[in-house]
mmCIF file of the N, C-alpha and C atoms, coordinates in Angstrom:
data_MODEL
# 
_entry.id   MODEL 
# 
loop_
_atom_site.group_PDB 
_atom_site.id 
_atom_site.type_symbol 
_atom_site.label_atom_id 
_atom_site.label_alt_id 
_atom_site.label_comp_id 
_atom_site.label_asym_id 
_atom_site.label_entity_id 
_atom_site.label_seq_id 
_atom_site.pdbx_PDB_ins_code 
_atom_site.Cartn_x 
_atom_site.Cartn_y 
_atom_site.Cartn_z 
_atom_site.occupancy 
_atom_site.B_iso_or_equiv 
_atom_site.pdbx_formal_charge 
_atom_site.auth_seq_id 
_atom_site.auth_comp_id 
_atom_site.auth_asym_id 
_atom_site.auth_atom_id 
_atom_site.pdbx_PDB_model_num 
ATOM 1   N N  . UNK A 1 1  ? -6.539 -17.392 12.282 1.00 0.00 ? 1  UNK A N  1 
ATOM 2   C CA . UNK A 1 1  ? -5.718 -18.169 11.427 1.00 0.00 ? 1  UNK A CA 1 
ATOM 3   C C  . UNK A 1 1  ? -5.193 -19.535 12.163 1.00 0.00 ? 1  UNK A C  1 
ATOM 4   N N  . UNK A 1 2  ? -5.365 -20.657 11.442 1.00 0.00 ? 2  UNK A N  1 
ATOM 5   C CA . UNK A 1 2  ? -4.992 -21.827 12.070 1.00 0.00 ? 2  UNK A CA 1 
ATOM 6   C C  . UNK A 1 2  ? -3.453 -22.074 12.014 1.00 0.00 ? 2  UNK A C  1 
ATOM 7   N N  . UNK A 1 3  ? -3.094 -23.156 12.716 1.00 0.00 ? 3  UNK A N  1 
ATOM 8   C CA . UNK A 1 3  ? -1.647 -23.287 12.845 1.00 0.00 ? 3  UNK A CA 1 
ATOM 9   C C  . UNK A 1 3  ? -0.876 -23.608 11.493 1.00 0.00 ? 3  UNK A C  1 
ATOM 10  N N  . UNK A 1 4  ? -1.574 -24.257 10.574 1.00 0.00 ? 4  UNK A N  1 
ATOM 11  C CA . UNK A 1 4  ? -0.943 -24.555 9.318  1.00 0.00 ? 4  UNK A CA 1 
ATOM 12  C C  . UNK A 1 4  ? -0.722 -23.243 8.614  1.00 0.00 ? 4  UNK A C  1 
ATOM 13  N N  . UNK A 1 5  ? -1.885 -22.375 8.627  1.00 0.00 ? 5  UNK A N  1 
ATOM 14  C CA . UNK A 1 5  ? -1.705 -21.013 7.901  1.00 0.00 ? 5  UNK A CA 1 
ATOM 15  C C  . UNK A 1 5  ? -0.635 -20.179 8.543  1.00 0.00 ? 5  UNK A C  1 
ATOM 16  N N  . UNK A 1 6  ? -0.519 -20.242 9.857  1.00 0.00 ? 6  UNK A N  1 
ATOM 17  C CA . UNK A 1 6  ? 0.670  -19.491 10.487 1.00 0.00 ? 6  UNK A CA 1 
ATOM 18  C C  . UNK A 1 6  ? 2.022  -20.073 10.064 1.00 0.00 ? 6  UNK A C  1 
ATOM 19  N N  . UNK A 1 7  ? 2.072  -21.412 9.917  1.00 0.00 ? 7  UNK A N  1 
ATOM 20  C CA . UNK A 1 7  ? 3.302  -21.953 9.536  1.00 0.00 ? 7  UNK A CA 1 
ATOM 21  C C  . UNK A 1 7  ? 3.683  -21.502 8.055  1.00 0.00 ? 7  UNK A C  1 
ATOM 22  N N  . UNK A 1 8  ? 2.780  -21.478 7.201  1.00 0.00 ? 8  UNK A N  1 
ATOM 23  C CA . UNK A 1 8  ? 2.949  -21.062 5.769  1.00 0.00 ? 8  UNK A CA 1 
ATOM 24  C C  . UNK A 1 8  ? 3.468  -19.670 5.803  1.00 0.00 ? 8  UNK A C  1 
ATOM 25  N N  . UNK A 1 9  ? 2.841  -18.779 6.541  1.00 0.00 ? 9  UNK A N  1 
ATOM 26  C CA . UNK A 1 9  ? 3.102  -17.342 6.569  1.00 0.00 ? 9  UNK A CA 1 
ATOM 27  C C  . UNK A 1 9  ? 4.581  -17.185 7.089  1.00 0.00 ? 9  UNK A C  1 
ATOM 28  N N  . UNK A 1 10 ? 4.902  -17.935 8.156  1.00 0.00 ? 10 UNK A N  1 
ATOM 29  C CA . UNK A 1 10 ? 6.311  -17.903 8.699  1.00 0.00 ? 10 UNK A CA 1 
ATOM 30  C C  . UNK A 1 10 ? 7.298  -18.433 7.712  1.00 0.00 ? 10 UNK A C  1 
ATOM 31  N N  . UNK A 1 11 ? 7.061  -19.404 7.000  1.00 0.00 ? 11 UNK A N  1 
ATOM 32  C CA . UNK A 1 11 ? 7.990  -19.945 6.042  1.00 0.00 ? 11 UNK A CA 1 
ATOM 33  C C  . UNK A 1 11 ? 8.152  -18.891 4.888  1.00 0.00 ? 11 UNK A C  1 
ATOM 34  N N  . UNK A 1 12 ? 7.048  -18.306 4.450  1.00 0.00 ? 12 UNK A N  1 
ATOM 35  C CA . UNK A 1 12 ? 7.170  -17.233 3.424  1.00 0.00 ? 12 UNK A CA 1 
ATOM 36  C C  . UNK A 1 12 ? 8.092  -16.145 3.975  1.00 0.00 ? 12 UNK A C  1 
ATOM 37  N N  . UNK A 1 13 ? 7.808  -15.633 5.078  1.00 0.00 ? 13 UNK A N  1 
ATOM 38  C CA . UNK A 1 13 ? 8.694  -14.548 5.589  1.00 0.00 ? 13 UNK A CA 1 
ATOM 39  C C  . UNK A 1 13 ? 10.124 -14.889 5.773  1.00 0.00 ? 13 UNK A C  1 
ATOM 40  N N  . UNK A 1 14 ? 10.367 -16.098 6.226  1.00 0.00 ? 14 UNK A N  1 
ATOM 41  C CA . UNK A 1 14 ? 11.786 -16.553 6.331  1.00 0.00 ? 14 UNK A CA 1 
ATOM 42  C C  . UNK A 1 14 ? 12.394 -16.649 4.890  1.00 0.00 ? 14 UNK A C  1 
ATOM 43  N N  . UNK A 1 15 ? 11.594 -17.140 3.954  1.00 0.00 ? 15 UNK A N  1 
ATOM 44  C CA . UNK A 1 15 ? 12.181 -17.172 2.555  1.00 0.00 ? 15 UNK A CA 1 
ATOM 45  C C  . UNK A 1 15 ? 12.546 -15.916 2.025  1.00 0.00 ? 15 UNK A C  1 
ATOM 46  N N  . UNK A 1 16 ? 11.834 -14.834 2.410  1.00 0.00 ? 16 UNK A N  1 
ATOM 47  C CA . UNK A 1 16 ? 12.075 -13.557 1.907  1.00 0.00 ? 16 UNK A CA 1 
ATOM 48  C C  . UNK A 1 16 ? 13.356 -12.910 2.622  1.00 0.00 ? 16 UNK A C  1 
ATOM 49  N N  . UNK A 1 17 ? 13.453 -13.062 3.848  1.00 0.00 ? 17 UNK A N  1 
ATOM 50  C CA . UNK A 1 17 ? 14.623 -12.456 4.682  1.00 0.00 ? 17 UNK A CA 1 
ATOM 51  C C  . UNK A 1 17 ? 15.840 -13.259 4.935  1.00 0.00 ? 17 UNK A C  1 
ATOM 52  N N  . UNK A 1 18 ? 15.816 -14.588 4.562  1.00 0.00 ? 18 UNK A N  1 
ATOM 53  C CA . UNK A 1 18 ? 16.970 -15.402 5.020  1.00 0.00 ? 18 UNK A CA 1 
ATOM 54  C C  . UNK A 1 18 ? 18.291 -14.998 4.472  1.00 0.00 ? 18 UNK A C  1 
ATOM 55  N N  . UNK A 1 19 ? 18.353 -14.405 3.283  1.00 0.00 ? 19 UNK A N  1 
ATOM 56  C CA . UNK A 1 19 ? 19.758 -13.932 2.815  1.00 0.00 ? 19 UNK A CA 1 
ATOM 57  C C  . UNK A 1 19 ? 20.055 -12.563 3.373  1.00 0.00 ? 19 UNK A C  1 
ATOM 58  N N  . UNK A 1 20 ? 19.202 -11.951 4.029  1.00 0.00 ? 20 UNK A N  1 
ATOM 59  C CA . UNK A 1 20 ? 19.510 -10.725 4.785  1.00 0.00 ? 20 UNK A CA 1 
ATOM 60  C C  . UNK A 1 20 ? 19.915 -10.891 6.219  1.00 0.00 ? 20 UNK A C  1 
ATOM 61  N N  . UNK A 1 21 ? 19.595 -12.106 6.774  1.00 0.00 ? 21 UNK A N  1 
ATOM 62  C CA . UNK A 1 21 ? 19.838 -12.254 8.200  1.00 0.00 ? 21 UNK A CA 1 
ATOM 63  C C  . UNK A 1 21 ? 20.707 -13.389 8.470  1.00 0.00 ? 21 UNK A C  1 
ATOM 64  N N  . UNK A 1 22 ? 21.300 -14.099 7.506  1.00 0.00 ? 22 UNK A N  1 
ATOM 65  C CA . UNK A 1 22 ? 22.156 -15.328 7.770  1.00 0.00 ? 22 UNK A CA 1 
ATOM 66  C C  . UNK A 1 22 ? 23.480 -14.849 8.162  1.00 0.00 ? 22 UNK A C  1 
ATOM 67  N N  . UNK A 1 23 ? 24.413 -15.904 8.245  1.00 0.00 ? 23 UNK A N  1 
ATOM 68  C CA . UNK A 1 23 ? 25.752 -15.732 8.762  1.00 0.00 ? 23 UNK A CA 1 
ATOM 69  C C  . UNK A 1 23 ? 26.666 -14.823 7.806  1.00 0.00 ? 23 UNK A C  1 
ATOM 70  N N  . UNK A 1 24 ? 26.158 -14.801 6.517  1.00 0.00 ? 24 UNK A N  1 
ATOM 71  C CA . UNK A 1 24 ? 26.972 -14.034 5.441  1.00 0.00 ? 24 UNK A CA 1 
ATOM 72  C C  . UNK A 1 24 ? 26.959 -12.584 5.832  1.00 0.00 ? 24 UNK A C  1 
ATOM 73  N N  . UNK A 1 25 ? 28.103 -11.924 5.795  1.00 0.00 ? 25 UNK A N  1 
ATOM 74  C CA . UNK A 1 25 ? 28.149 -10.519 6.128  1.00 0.00 ? 25 UNK A CA 1 
ATOM 75  C C  . UNK A 1 25 ? 27.940 -9.735  4.851  1.00 0.00 ? 25 UNK A C  1 
ATOM 76  N N  . UNK A 1 26 ? 26.947 -8.859  4.897  1.00 0.00 ? 26 UNK A N  1 
ATOM 77  C CA . UNK A 1 26 ? 26.615 -8.110  3.685  1.00 0.00 ? 26 UNK A CA 1 
ATOM 78  C C  . UNK A 1 26 ? 27.116 -6.654  3.955  1.00 0.00 ? 26 UNK A C  1 
ATOM 79  N N  . UNK A 1 27 ? 27.663 -5.949  3.018  1.00 0.00 ? 27 UNK A N  1 
ATOM 80  C CA . UNK A 1 27 ? 27.823 -4.558  3.350  1.00 0.00 ? 27 UNK A CA 1 
ATOM 81  C C  . UNK A 1 27 ? 26.631 -3.717  3.104  1.00 0.00 ? 27 UNK A C  1 
ATOM 82  N N  . UNK A 1 28 ? 26.643 -2.463  3.446  1.00 0.00 ? 28 UNK A N  1 
ATOM 83  C CA . UNK A 1 28 ? 25.373 -1.729  3.359  1.00 0.00 ? 28 UNK A CA 1 
ATOM 84  C C  . UNK A 1 28 ? 24.742 -1.702  1.944  1.00 0.00 ? 28 UNK A C  1 
ATOM 85  N N  . UNK A 1 29 ? 25.616 -1.572  1.005  1.00 0.00 ? 29 UNK A N  1 
ATOM 86  C CA . UNK A 1 29 ? 25.141 -1.486  -0.417 1.00 0.00 ? 29 UNK A CA 1 
ATOM 87  C C  . UNK A 1 29 ? 24.440 -2.681  -0.940 1.00 0.00 ? 29 UNK A C  1 
ATOM 88  N N  . UNK A 1 30 ? 25.006 -3.890  -0.386 1.00 0.00 ? 30 UNK A N  1 
ATOM 89  C CA . UNK A 1 30 ? 24.432 -5.242  -0.750 1.00 0.00 ? 30 UNK A CA 1 
ATOM 90  C C  . UNK A 1 30 ? 23.011 -5.310  -0.199 1.00 0.00 ? 30 UNK A C  1 
ATOM 91  N N  . UNK A 1 31 ? 22.884 -4.902  0.994  1.00 0.00 ? 31 UNK A N  1 
ATOM 92  C CA . UNK A 1 31 ? 21.620 -5.054  1.770  1.00 0.00 ? 31 UNK A CA 1 
ATOM 93  C C  . UNK A 1 31 ? 20.667 -4.187  1.040  1.00 0.00 ? 31 UNK A C  1 
ATOM 94  N N  . UNK A 1 32 ? 20.999 -3.050  0.716  1.00 0.00 ? 32 UNK A N  1 
ATOM 95  C CA . UNK A 1 32 ? 20.068 -2.113  0.054  1.00 0.00 ? 32 UNK A CA 1 
ATOM 96  C C  . UNK A 1 32 ? 19.527 -2.581  -1.137 1.00 0.00 ? 32 UNK A C  1 
ATOM 97  N N  . UNK A 1 33 ? 20.559 -3.116  -1.974 1.00 0.00 ? 33 UNK A N  1 
ATOM 98  C CA . UNK A 1 33 ? 20.162 -3.684  -3.246 1.00 0.00 ? 33 UNK A CA 1 
ATOM 99  C C  . UNK A 1 33 ? 19.244 -4.865  -3.168 1.00 0.00 ? 33 UNK A C  1 
ATOM 100 N N  . UNK A 1 34 ? 19.425 -5.766  -2.246 1.00 0.00 ? 34 UNK A N  1 
ATOM 101 C CA . UNK A 1 34 ? 18.671 -6.954  -1.989 1.00 0.00 ? 34 UNK A CA 1 
ATOM 102 C C  . UNK A 1 34 ? 17.224 -6.435  -1.530 1.00 0.00 ? 34 UNK A C  1 
ATOM 103 N N  . UNK A 1 35 ? 17.165 -5.405  -0.717 1.00 0.00 ? 35 UNK A N  1 
ATOM 104 C CA . UNK A 1 35 ? 15.828 -4.896  -0.197 1.00 0.00 ? 35 UNK A CA 1 
ATOM 105 C C  . UNK A 1 35 ? 15.140 -4.363  -1.437 1.00 0.00 ? 35 UNK A C  1 
ATOM 106 N N  . UNK A 1 36 ? 15.769 -3.514  -2.352 1.00 0.00 ? 36 UNK A N  1 
ATOM 107 C CA . UNK A 1 36 ? 15.193 -3.014  -3.510 1.00 0.00 ? 36 UNK A CA 1 
ATOM 108 C C  . UNK A 1 36 ? 14.620 -4.125  -4.468 1.00 0.00 ? 36 UNK A C  1 
ATOM 109 N N  . UNK A 1 37 ? 15.457 -5.121  -4.672 1.00 0.00 ? 37 UNK A N  1 
ATOM 110 C CA . UNK A 1 37 ? 15.027 -6.251  -5.534 1.00 0.00 ? 37 UNK A CA 1 
ATOM 111 C C  . UNK A 1 37 ? 13.849 -7.149  -4.987 1.00 0.00 ? 37 UNK A C  1 
ATOM 112 N N  . UNK A 1 38 ? 13.929 -7.237  -3.688 1.00 0.00 ? 38 UNK A N  1 
ATOM 113 C CA . UNK A 1 38 ? 12.794 -8.026  -3.056 1.00 0.00 ? 38 UNK A CA 1 
ATOM 114 C C  . UNK A 1 38 ? 11.411 -7.217  -3.000 1.00 0.00 ? 38 UNK A C  1 
ATOM 115 N N  . UNK A 1 39 ? 11.608 -5.875  -2.886 1.00 0.00 ? 39 UNK A N  1 
ATOM 116 C CA . UNK A 1 39 ? 10.383 -5.047  -2.931 1.00 0.00 ? 39 UNK A CA 1 
ATOM 117 C C  . UNK A 1 39 ? 9.907  -4.957  -4.397 1.00 0.00 ? 39 UNK A C  1 
ATOM 118 N N  . UNK A 1 40 ? 10.609 -5.166  -5.343 1.00 0.00 ? 40 UNK A N  1 
ATOM 119 C CA . UNK A 1 40 ? 10.194 -5.069  -6.657 1.00 0.00 ? 40 UNK A CA 1 
ATOM 120 C C  . UNK A 1 40 ? 9.453  -6.306  -7.281 1.00 0.00 ? 40 UNK A C  1 
ATOM 121 N N  . UNK A 1 41 ? 9.593  -7.279  -6.500 1.00 0.00 ? 41 UNK A N  1 
ATOM 122 C CA . UNK A 1 41 ? 9.078  -8.646  -6.970 1.00 0.00 ? 41 UNK A CA 1 
ATOM 123 C C  . UNK A 1 41 ? 7.651  -8.734  -6.529 1.00 0.00 ? 41 UNK A C  1 
ATOM 124 N N  . UNK A 1 42 ? 6.788  -9.377  -7.468 1.00 0.00 ? 42 UNK A N  1 
ATOM 125 C CA . UNK A 1 42 ? 5.486  -9.626  -7.181 1.00 0.00 ? 42 UNK A CA 1 
ATOM 126 C C  . UNK A 1 42 ? 5.448  -11.079 -6.522 1.00 0.00 ? 42 UNK A C  1 
ATOM 127 N N  . UNK A 1 43 ? 4.957  -11.053 -5.264 1.00 0.00 ? 43 UNK A N  1 
ATOM 128 C CA . UNK A 1 43 ? 5.025  -12.396 -4.471 1.00 0.00 ? 43 UNK A CA 1 
ATOM 129 C C  . UNK A 1 43 ? 3.653  -12.956 -4.309 1.00 0.00 ? 43 UNK A C  1 
ATOM 130 N N  . UNK A 1 44 ? 3.609  -14.276 -4.046 1.00 0.00 ? 44 UNK A N  1 
ATOM 131 C CA . UNK A 1 44 ? 2.322  -14.837 -3.697 1.00 0.00 ? 44 UNK A CA 1 
ATOM 132 C C  . UNK A 1 44 ? 2.289  -15.027 -2.092 1.00 0.00 ? 44 UNK A C  1 
ATOM 133 N N  . UNK A 1 45 ? 1.803  -14.025 -1.450 1.00 0.00 ? 45 UNK A N  1 
ATOM 134 C CA . UNK A 1 45 ? 1.959  -14.012 -0.005 1.00 0.00 ? 45 UNK A CA 1 
ATOM 135 C C  . UNK A 1 45 ? 0.760  -14.758 0.610  1.00 0.00 ? 45 UNK A C  1 
ATOM 136 N N  . UNK A 1 46 ? 1.112  -15.899 1.363  1.00 0.00 ? 46 UNK A N  1 
ATOM 137 C CA . UNK A 1 46 ? 0.019  -16.715 1.676  1.00 0.00 ? 46 UNK A CA 1 
ATOM 138 C C  . UNK A 1 46 ? -0.934 -16.013 2.769  1.00 0.00 ? 46 UNK A C  1 
ATOM 139 N N  . UNK A 1 47 ? -2.212 -16.344 2.550  1.00 0.00 ? 47 UNK A N  1 
ATOM 140 C CA . UNK A 1 47 ? -3.328 -15.939 3.480  1.00 0.00 ? 47 UNK A CA 1 
ATOM 141 C C  . UNK A 1 47 ? -3.519 -14.359 3.677  1.00 0.00 ? 47 UNK A C  1 
ATOM 142 N N  . UNK A 1 48 ? -2.973 -13.725 2.650  1.00 0.00 ? 48 UNK A N  1 
ATOM 143 C CA . UNK A 1 48 ? -3.144 -12.117 2.787  1.00 0.00 ? 48 UNK A CA 1 
ATOM 144 C C  . UNK A 1 48 ? -3.853 -11.427 1.539  1.00 0.00 ? 48 UNK A C  1 
ATOM 145 N N  . UNK A 1 49 ? -3.804 -12.181 0.497  1.00 0.00 ? 49 UNK A N  1 
ATOM 146 C CA . UNK A 1 49 ? -4.308 -11.526 -0.768 1.00 0.00 ? 49 UNK A CA 1 
ATOM 147 C C  . UNK A 1 49 ? -3.446 -10.345 -1.293 1.00 0.00 ? 49 UNK A C  1 
ATOM 148 N N  . UNK A 1 50 ? -2.310 -10.208 -0.634 1.00 0.00 ? 50 UNK A N  1 
ATOM 149 C CA . UNK A 1 50 ? -1.302 -9.294  -1.106 1.00 0.00 ? 50 UNK A CA 1 
ATOM 150 C C  . UNK A 1 50 ? -0.327 -9.862  -2.069 1.00 0.00 ? 50 UNK A C  1 
ATOM 151 N N  . UNK A 1 51 ? 0.353  -9.032  -2.865 1.00 0.00 ? 51 UNK A N  1 
ATOM 152 C CA . UNK A 1 51 ? 1.428  -9.574  -3.721 1.00 0.00 ? 51 UNK A CA 1 
ATOM 153 C C  . UNK A 1 51 ? 2.665  -8.729  -3.658 1.00 0.00 ? 51 UNK A C  1 
ATOM 154 N N  . UNK A 1 52 ? 2.709  -7.686  -2.912 1.00 0.00 ? 52 UNK A N  1 
ATOM 155 C CA . UNK A 1 52 ? 3.925  -6.830  -2.704 1.00 0.00 ? 52 UNK A CA 1 
ATOM 156 C C  . UNK A 1 52 ? 4.346  -6.773  -1.327 1.00 0.00 ? 52 UNK A C  1 
ATOM 157 N N  . UNK A 1 53 ? 5.645  -6.549  -1.150 1.00 0.00 ? 53 UNK A N  1 
ATOM 158 C CA . UNK A 1 53 ? 6.157  -6.271  0.219  1.00 0.00 ? 53 UNK A CA 1 
ATOM 159 C C  . UNK A 1 53 ? 6.786  -4.847  0.122  1.00 0.00 ? 53 UNK A C  1 
ATOM 160 N N  . UNK A 1 54 ? 6.823  -4.190  1.266  1.00 0.00 ? 54 UNK A N  1 
ATOM 161 C CA . UNK A 1 54 ? 7.416  -2.889  1.217  1.00 0.00 ? 54 UNK A CA 1 
ATOM 162 C C  . UNK A 1 54 ? 8.867  -2.941  1.708  1.00 0.00 ? 54 UNK A C  1 
ATOM 163 N N  . UNK A 1 55 ? 9.664  -2.122  1.123  1.00 0.00 ? 55 UNK A N  1 
ATOM 164 C CA . UNK A 1 55 ? 11.073 -2.146  1.479  1.00 0.00 ? 55 UNK A CA 1 
ATOM 165 C C  . UNK A 1 55 ? 11.202 -1.629  2.832  1.00 0.00 ? 55 UNK A C  1 
ATOM 166 N N  . UNK A 1 56 ? 12.092 -2.111  3.628  1.00 0.00 ? 56 UNK A N  1 
ATOM 167 C CA . UNK A 1 56 ? 12.432 -1.646  5.048  1.00 0.00 ? 56 UNK A CA 1 
ATOM 168 C C  . UNK A 1 56 ? 13.789 -1.149  5.130  1.00 0.00 ? 56 UNK A C  1 
ATOM 169 N N  . UNK A 1 57 ? 14.067 -0.413  6.156  1.00 0.00 ? 57 UNK A N  1 
ATOM 170 C CA . UNK A 1 57 ? 15.380 0.091   6.409  1.00 0.00 ? 57 UNK A CA 1 
ATOM 171 C C  . UNK A 1 57 ? 16.226 -0.851  7.134  1.00 0.00 ? 57 UNK A C  1 
ATOM 172 N N  . UNK A 1 58 ? 17.652 -0.562  7.184  1.00 0.00 ? 58 UNK A N  1 
ATOM 173 C CA . UNK A 1 58 ? 18.474 -1.326  7.957  1.00 0.00 ? 58 UNK A CA 1 
ATOM 174 C C  . UNK A 1 58 ? 18.080 -1.240  9.400  1.00 0.00 ? 58 UNK A C  1 
ATOM 175 N N  . UNK A 1 59 ? 17.655 -0.115  9.861  1.00 0.00 ? 59 UNK A N  1 
ATOM 176 C CA . UNK A 1 59 ? 17.225 -0.034  11.310 1.00 0.00 ? 59 UNK A CA 1 
ATOM 177 C C  . UNK A 1 59 ? 16.032 -0.981  11.682 1.00 0.00 ? 59 UNK A C  1 
ATOM 178 N N  . UNK A 1 60 ? 15.084 -1.126  10.658 1.00 0.00 ? 60 UNK A N  1 
ATOM 179 C CA . UNK A 1 60 ? 13.998 -1.995  10.857 1.00 0.00 ? 60 UNK A CA 1 
ATOM 180 C C  . UNK A 1 60 ? 14.374 -3.500  10.844 1.00 0.00 ? 60 UNK A C  1 
ATOM 181 N N  . UNK A 1 61 ? 15.493 -3.755  10.150 1.00 0.00 ? 61 UNK A N  1 
ATOM 182 C CA . UNK A 1 61 ? 15.986 -5.170  10.140 1.00 0.00 ? 61 UNK A CA 1 
ATOM 183 C C  . UNK A 1 61 ? 16.933 -5.365  11.387 1.00 0.00 ? 61 UNK A C  1 
ATOM 184 N N  . UNK A 1 62 ? 17.345 -4.253  12.020 1.00 0.00 ? 62 UNK A N  1 
ATOM 185 C CA . UNK A 1 62 ? 18.289 -4.480  13.240 1.00 0.00 ? 62 UNK A CA 1 
ATOM 186 C C  . UNK A 1 62 ? 19.660 -4.669  12.692 1.00 0.00 ? 62 UNK A C  1 
ATOM 187 N N  . UNK A 1 63 ? 20.055 -4.189  11.434 1.00 0.00 ? 63 UNK A N  1 
ATOM 188 C CA . UNK A 1 63 ? 21.336 -4.435  10.804 1.00 0.00 ? 63 UNK A CA 1 
ATOM 189 C C  . UNK A 1 63 ? 22.021 -3.041  10.568 1.00 0.00 ? 63 UNK A C  1 
ATOM 190 N N  . UNK A 1 64 ? 21.618 -2.068  11.249 1.00 0.00 ? 64 UNK A N  1 
ATOM 191 C CA . UNK A 1 64 ? 22.445 -0.779  10.906 1.00 0.00 ? 64 UNK A CA 1 
ATOM 192 C C  . UNK A 1 64 ? 23.866 -0.894  11.062 1.00 0.00 ? 64 UNK A C  1 
ATOM 193 N N  . UNK A 1 65 ? 24.646 -0.103  10.322 1.00 0.00 ? 65 UNK A N  1 
ATOM 194 C CA . UNK A 1 65 ? 26.005 -0.218  10.236 1.00 0.00 ? 65 UNK A CA 1 
ATOM 195 C C  . UNK A 1 65 ? 26.562 0.839   11.253 1.00 0.00 ? 65 UNK A C  1 
# 
């Protein structure tokens, strides 16, 4: 994968997780709701041919309560 492709993938990933990792404090219920919503969306994931993301746990995000 060339540098431009890597940049597009990184931008996509950040776009998906930015509201989960920012300065805004989310309670556990809000995080779970956002994760469910994001995993239900059909995405255009650059350079993968995929259109879905899997939900992850708070532990995988490093945000356990």
